[in-house]
Steps between C-alpha positions, in 0.01 A plus 500: 500500500572242232271456199360173619391652831322795348115476528342818378154647485393553144345841454291546185405858392212509248364788299236624750528845657674471831875474447565676836340189668760281331782739606385487863478124493845474353643737762325295775644171377845632468476664848408165644809335347307308233628417157286615199461383150340777305284471190367825344254443228514692172167674581617598844797680351258745333312554824831556687594761248173673534500490883860571576672619182738206522567278192575150625758338271627148512849608419508766778260338747714560808533874434128528416395293801700720736329806353165339531541392867640842592180670380196540733132452423480878440741457207778696675843365603521388860778381730404133498813293606479201270767244404402306190778252532247224575297568176521293182328618193341278230372634172126455459539318174756245632295183531819307561569704823537332836158585634334325205595166651356331808851377599612864542522559878261789560310585819194617305383785290342838548329676206480871575303654342299242322300610196175328393687372189767350725231351735334342197824362365599339823153365575473347150864373507593675177867558592534756218809654676734431783278672753204278419711191474670564840155541657376176355811320629447659841149354511588157381783478749259607778712799587366830629346722228373838594303687232458876577230572246472878415188585297157648569225411433542130444286329237350153541763329296788634710311406813469144376883499424570623847287228649693248295826631633364483860391143445844421356662619823593850418446795734291764323590831652338809349715802521266672754659734748358553848479827679501396869881475501541875519601572146612861438667454160428301187810287578328388825211367296731328257709349779181362665417300187853383462503398870194286445669332205801415718267389784345247262845384399610467866780761468552722804492878449416829659324670209180596693357530848295192587149510645519401870143562612339799672517595857187418699420189305356676197522330159450580138406283207730382225827517696798305367 
């Protein structure tokens, strides 16, 4: 595919706990044949190191990304078959990067996980780094923005910021796993959240078993 035809999803990883969610989303996008532009914030590198033992380095990002995507939510190496050929990495401090401009041909942006600081920065339009700038561009260009906030409890100010993002057109998607899909491992719960992020983006996947209703016409609240 030539450069002018490439239209990636921008994936922003902020400093909140939940780097396995980001890894699962990246694996899902790549499995679906999507191109990805990856922005890993400075704060998220500390979280990634804590949660996986992997030090994400700009100069060795391909090697570090392969190690990250090969690691499951339990912190152990798994046999995920992932080809990162479709990934392009941008340094978080590079405000001259492609995703900082509305003319850059992106499909949209997924922030996974989104910290409350990241939520505030995007809601207020601070653009203090490439992640926040790319999110602001995504909103102004009326492209899909999915914000997978990962924090609990939420204070009033963060709730106001989330409402602002919703009103601006973003999809606010708390990283809340469901248990009806038959999860037996922590990876199943992570994949459920990642699958819901991809659902919001309109990207096909098979990360979780979907609810199809109960036999006999029964129903339960809060499905979907």
